[in-house]
C-alpha positions in Angstrom: 0.0 0.0 0.0 2.9 2.4 0.7 4.0 2.1 -2.9 0.7 3.4 -4.3 -0.2 5.9 -1.5 -1.3 9.2 -3.1 -1.1 7.7 -6.6 -3.3 4.8 -7.7 -1.1 4.1 -10.6 1.9 3.4 -8.3 4.0 6.0 -10.2 5.0 7.8 -7.0 6.3 4.7 -5.3 8.2 3.7 -8.5 9.6 7.3 -8.7 10.8 7.2 -5.1 12.5 3.9 -5.7 14.2 5.2 -8.8 15.4 8.4 -7.0 16.8 6.3 -4.2 18.6 4.2 -6.8 20.0 7.4 -8.5 21.4 8.9 -5.3 25.2 8.8 -5.1 26.2 6.2 -2.6 28.3 7.3 0.3 31.7 5.7 0.6 31.4 3.3 3.5 34.5 2.4 5.4 34.7 -0.5 7.8 34.7 0.6 11.4 38.2 0.6 12.9 38.0 -1.0 16.3 41.1 0.9 17.4 39.4 4.2 16.6 36.4 3.3 18.6 38.5 2.2 21.6 40.4 5.5 21.5 37.2 7.5 21.4 35.7 5.5 24.3 38.9 5.9 26.3 38.6 9.7 25.9 35.0 9.6 26.9 35.8 7.5 30.0 38.4 10.1 30.9 35.6 12.7 31.0 36.0 14.3 27.6 32.5 15.0 26.1 32.5 14.1 22.4 30.5 15.0 19.3 30.9 14.0 15.6 32.9 16.3 13.4 33.6 16.7 9.7 36.3 14.7 8.0 38.7 15.3 5.0 37.1 14.9 1.6 38.2 15.4 -2.0 37.5 18.7 -3.6 37.1 21.4 -0.9 39.0 19.3 1.6 36.0 19.0 4.0 33.0 16.6 4.1 30.7 19.5 4.8 31.0 20.6 1.0 31.0 24.2 2.0 33.0 26.2 -0.6 35.9 27.8 1.2 35.3 26.0 4.5 37.6 28.0 6.9 38.3 24.9 9.1 38.1 21.9 6.9 37.7 18.6 8.8 38.1 20.5 12.1 34.5 21.5 13.0 31.4 19.8 14.4 28.8 18.5 12.0 25.9 19.9 14.2 25.3 23.5 15.3 24.0 21.9 18.5 27.4 20.4 19.3 27.6 21.9 22.8 24.4 20.2 24.0 25.1 17.1 21.8 28.5 16.5 23.3 28.5 13.5 25.6 30.5 10.8 27.4 27.8 8.2 27.0 29.4 5.0 25.8 26.4 3.7 23.9 25.9 7.0 22.0 29.6 7.3 21.1 29.6 3.6 19.9 26.5 4.4 17.6 28.2 7.5 16.2 31.4 5.6 15.5 29.6 2.8 13.9 27.3 4.9 11.7 29.8 7.6 10.8 33.0 5.5 10.2 34.9 8.4 8.6 33.9 11.1 11.0 36.4 13.0 13.2 35.3 13.9 16.7 35.6 17.1 18.7 35.6 17.4 22.4 33.7 20.4 23.9 35.9 22.4 26.3 34.8 24.3 29.3 32.5 21.6 30.6 34.9 19.3 32.4 38.2 20.2 30.8 40.1 23.0 29.1 42.9 22.8 26.5 46.0 24.8 26.3 46.9 24.9 22.7 50.5 25.9 21.8 52.9 25.8 18.8 54.5 22.4 18.4 58.1 23.4 19.1 57.2 25.5 22.2 55.0 22.6 23.4 57.7 20.0 23.0 60.1 22.2 25.0 57.5 22.9 27.7 56.6 19.2 28.0 60.2 18.2 28.5 60.6 20.9 31.2 57.4 19.9 32.9 58.2 16.2 33.1 61.8 17.0 34.3 60.4 19.2 37.0 58.0 16.5 38.3 54.9 18.4 37.4 51.8 16.3 36.8 51.1 16.5 33.1 47.8 15.2 31.8 46.8 14.0 28.3 48.7 15.7 25.5 47.8 15.5 21.8 50.0 16.4 18.8 48.5 17.7 15.6 50.3 17.5 12.3 49.3 21.1 11.6 52.0 22.1 14.1 50.2 22.4 17.4 50.5 20.6 20.8 47.3 20.3 22.9 47.6 20.1 26.7 44.3 18.8 28.3 43.6 20.2 31.8 40.8 20.6 34.3 38.4 23.4 33.4 38.6 26.7 35.3 35.0 26.1 36.3 32.3 28.7 36.7 33.4 31.5 39.1 30.8 32.9 41.5 31.2 36.3 39.7 30.3 35.7 36.1 32.1 38.9 35.2 35.4 37.1 35.9 34.9 35.1 32.7 36.3 36.2 29.5 35.0 34.7 26.3 36.9 31.9 24.5 37.5 34.2 21.5 39.8 36.3 23.7 41.5 33.1 25.1 42.3 32.1 21.6 43.1 35.5 20.3 44.5 37.5 23.3 44.3 41.3 22.9 48.0 41.5 23.9 49.9 38.7 22.0 53.1 39.7 23.8 51.6 38.4 27.1 50.8 34.9 25.8 52.4 34.6 22.3 51.2 31.6 20.4 49.0 30.3 23.3 45.3 29.6 22.8 43.3 28.7 25.9 40.2 26.7 24.8 37.5 26.9 27.5 33.8 27.5 27.6 32.3 27.8 24.1 35.2 26.2 22.2 36.3 22.7 21.1 39.3 20.8 19.7 39.7 17.7 17.7 40.2 14.6 19.8 42.4 11.7 18.6 42.2 9.8 16.4 41.5 12.5 13.8 42.5 13.0 10.2 43.5 16.4 8.7 43.2 17.4 5.1 46.2 18.0 2.8 49.6 16.5 2.6 49.9 12.8 1.6 46.6 12.0 3.3 48.2 10.9 6.6 48.1 14.2 8.5 46.5 13.4 11.9 45.9 14.3 15.5 47.4 11.7 17.8 47.9 11.2 21.5 51.4 12.0 22.8 50.2 11.2 26.3 47.0 9.3 26.4 43.7 10.1 28.2 44.6 7.7 31.0 46.6 10.5 32.6 44.7 12.6 35.1 43.7 16.1 34.1 45.9 18.7 35.9 45.2 22.2 37.1 45.8 24.5 34.1 47.7 27.0 36.3 50.3 24.3 37.1 51.3 24.2 33.5 50.7 27.8 32.5 54.0 29.5 33.5 56.2 27.0 31.7 54.0 27.0 28.7 53.9 30.7 28.3 57.6 31.0 28.9 58.3 28.4 26.1 55.8 30.2 23.8 57.6 33.5 24.5 61.0 32.0 23.7 59.6 30.4 20.5 58.0 33.8 19.4 61.3 35.6 20.1 63.2 33.1 18.0 60.7 33.5 15.2 61.1 37.3 15.4 64.9 37.0 15.3 64.7 34.8 12.2 62.4 37.2 10.4 64.7 40.1 11.4 67.7 38.2 10.0 65.9 37.4 6.8 65.7 33.6 7.5 62.7 31.6 6.5 60.2 30.8 9.3 60.0 27.2 10.6 56.7 25.4 10.0 
């Protein structure tokens, strides 16, 4: 009966079937059990997850937006903040039904992320570990960043003490925290494993230190991170002044 509903001749049902047959089939990739295990480990560590875009031919992003400013790095839903979850069953469903999707983790809920240039981050990580500072999960991105996962600052009693994440990521005075982006409420980052567009197709976001490490207080990392970033920025400025090419 459903094939002939609204059209006794059955043409509507046949047309619907023909259109379904004409639709381009999405490439289906077998689910990688290692990917699902990494996502579940992140969720078990308290990082709320939501599906994100993934690299694709053409514009470089599965969202098909011409000139996408952040290809394969953004959530697929505008409701990502309320959608983000640590629920195991939901994450397993997403991973199974969206086998190519990257995932983001929403910051400012349970955790923040201190996002620094790769070289500065590597220097800071060595200093932190040598000093005996408790360092939590750290992810490395092949686009030249190192992500330090920390506890969130929480919600202060005086809401005016907050500043928006846009200022965290783009400080008004770059000399104060050069190269540092503090992702907190209203922001997100890709969580490993994630694939990035460009290159030879193997640009990724990977764990340097996994989510099994406890989240530290961000203030315990901040001094060494900002110092390393300042040193890195100074070296970059010296290279520019000397006419040397910048390192990327």
